[in-house]
C-alpha angles and dihedrals in degrees: 000000000000096000096056091046092050091045093052091046091052093048094050091046092053094045094047098042098090139345107241114200127173114253113229125207117183105226091201094074127058099212132055130193114218104211121197117206117204124229095218118212093332094055121215099119123169144189142229141186125243108196100182102109130108098199142019093244090053091050093045091052090053093044093050109123093009131102092254145112131206123227139167113269107251091207098051113111095215089219094275113164116244115254114260116267116251115232119209114223117224113234114220117205 
């Protein structure tokens, strides 16, 4: 009887420890706003990223007065051209 009880306790402890959600960055936009959501009196606040901005000034204007910061999107490609492909020459003997 002890083993099933301990097993169930361990499972519920692991499942309830923390909510793990995938963070999503939109690679189409160069700037993200990191928004902090308060927990109020009960605590338990959170945060999320809104990657829908084309410039830092645009993001900062939206974030003004909010609990938020603006950062460059680490997954944006910044429109850099890909390096040219190297072609290997066949050597005929």
